[in-house]
C-alpha positions in Angstrom: -61.9 2.9 -0.1 -60.3 1.3 -3.3 -58.4 4.5 -4.4 -57.2 4.9 -0.9 -55.3 1.3 -0.6 -53.9 1.9 -4.3 -52.7 5.7 -3.9 -50.6 4.1 -0.7 -49.6 1.7 -1.7 -47.9 4.1 -5.4 -46.7 6.5 -2.5 -45.3 3.6 -0.9 -43.5 2.2 -4.5 -42.6 6.0 -5.0 -41.4 6.8 -1.6 -39.4 2.9 -2.2 -37.9 4.7 -5.3 -37.0 8.0 -4.3 -34.7 6.6 -1.0 -32.8 4.2 -3.6 -31.8 7.2 -5.2 -30.2 9.3 -3.2 -28.8 5.7 -1.2 -27.0 5.3 -4.7 -26.8 9.1 -5.6 -25.1 8.8 -2.0 -23.0 5.9 -2.4 -21.6 7.3 -5.8 -20.5 10.7 -4.0 -19.1 8.4 -1.5 -16.8 6.7 -3.9 -16.0 9.5 -6.2 -14.8 11.6 -2.6 -12.2 9.0 -2.1 -11.0 8.2 -5.8 -10.7 12.1 -5.0 -8.5 11.9 -2.1 -6.5 9.2 -3.4 -5.7 11.1 -6.0 -5.3 14.0 -4.1 -2.4 11.7 -1.9 -0.9 10.5 -5.2 -0.3 14.2 -6.2 1.3 15.3 -3.4 4.3 12.1 -2.9 4.5 13.2 -7.3 5.6 16.9 -6.3 7.5 15.8 -3.4 9.5 13.0 -5.0 12.7 14.5 -7.4 15.7 12.3 -8.4 18.6 13.3 -10.8 21.8 11.9 -12.4 25.2 13.5 -11.5 26.6 11.4 -13.3 27.6 8.1 -15.4 30.6 5.4 -16.5 30.5 3.5 -20.1 31.9 0.3 -19.8 32.9 -3.2 -21.1 33.6 -1.9 -24.8 30.0 -0.2 -24.7 28.4 -3.0 -23.4 27.8 -1.4 -19.8 26.1 2.3 -18.8 26.7 2.4 -15.0 23.9 5.8 -14.0 24.7 7.7 -10.6 21.1 9.2 -9.5 20.7 10.9 -6.6 17.3 11.5 -4.5 17.1 15.1 -3.8 13.1 15.3 -3.2 11.3 13.6 0.3 10.0 10.6 -0.2 11.8 7.1 -0.3 11.5 5.4 -3.3 11.4 1.3 -3.5 9.4 -1.1 -6.1 12.1 -0.8 -8.4 10.4 -3.7 -10.3 8.3 -0.8 -11.4 10.4 1.7 -12.5 10.9 1.7 -16.4 14.1 2.4 -18.0 14.2 3.5 -21.6 17.4 3.7 -23.7 17.8 5.6 -27.3 21.0 4.4 -28.0 23.2 3.8 -31.4 25.6 1.1 -31.8 26.8 2.8 -35.4 26.6 6.3 -36.4 23.6 5.4 -38.3 22.1 2.6 -36.9 19.2 4.3 -33.7 17.7 1.7 -30.7 15.4 2.1 -28.0 15.2 -0.5 -26.2 13.2 -0.9 -23.1 15.3 -2.5 -20.2 13.9 -5.3 -18.0 14.7 -5.0 -14.2 16.8 -7.9 -12.8 17.4 -8.4 -9.0 21.3 -9.0 -10.3 24.6 -7.6 -9.6 25.3 -7.9 -13.7 22.4 -8.5 -15.7 22.0 -9.8 -18.8 21.6 -7.8 -22.2 18.7 -5.2 -22.1 18.1 -5.8 -17.9 19.2 -2.7 -15.5 19.8 -3.7 -12.0 21.0 -1.5 -8.7 24.4 -1.6 -7.7 24.2 0.1 -4.5 22.7 2.4 -3.2 25.1 4.3 -1.3 24.9 7.4 1.2 28.1 9.3 -0.5 29.1 8.0 -4.4 29.6 4.6 -4.0 31.9 5.1 -0.7 29.8 4.9 1.8 26.9 1.8 1.8 23.3 2.7 3.1 22.9 2.0 6.6 19.0 3.0 7.1 16.4 0.6 5.2 19.3 -0.8 2.9 17.5 -1.7 0.1 15.3 1.9 0.2 16.1 4.6 -1.7 16.2 7.6 1.1 16.3 11.2 0.3 19.6 12.5 0.7 21.0 9.1 -1.3 22.9 8.1 -4.1 21.9 4.8 -6.5 23.9 3.7 -9.0 21.9 1.9 -11.5 23.9 -0.7 -14.1 22.6 -1.5 -17.0 24.2 -4.0 -19.7 23.2 -3.6 -23.5 22.6 -5.8 -26.6 24.4 -4.8 -29.3 26.7 -2.2 -27.6 26.7 1.1 -27.9 28.4 2.6 -30.8 31.9 4.6 -30.0 31.2 8.3 -30.7 27.8 8.3 -30.2 25.4 11.1 -28.7 23.2 8.4 -26.7 19.7 9.5 -23.7 18.4 6.9 -21.0 15.2 7.4 -19.1 14.3 6.6 -15.7 10.9 6.7 -14.6 10.1 5.5 -11.0 7.0 3.7 -9.1 5.2 6.9 -9.3 5.8 8.6 -12.7 9.0 10.8 -11.9 11.5 11.3 -14.5 15.1 11.7 -15.1 17.1 11.3 -18.5 20.8 11.3 -18.8 22.5 12.4 -21.8 25.5 10.0 -22.5 28.3 9.4 -24.6 30.3 6.8 -26.1 
């Protein structure tokens, strides 16, 4: 009789342990499944995101650069403070610089900052009317940046812009 009680107690502990392990496994599988779905949604968004550069303008004696981009993808882009802008440029022929530019909401950014000058339906002629402040498919956006120090005369340089979901565009510009 004593052996039967001990056997039942051991059996109950084993069954309880197995149930806990199975429950933990289901929880892990559920978390993995949810992560997989989120990764798939992000991957689909990245595949549907596309921007291209359609021109640039260097002005103010090499202190400012405007880059015009076009959203030729299917995803509306926003959260500009999450974008990354990196510039590789020459102050002089042998003075190479790499700078990360911080986002600034003002129209005229300070040194080594960038801003959205405007979002347009057609290159700086028709301001956007649908969802102001969001870079929708088919729209053009002018990104304005200020250099400190200036971009040298006769130099070839590159700006790389990355959206919040990691899609990038690079533009070669000359002064």
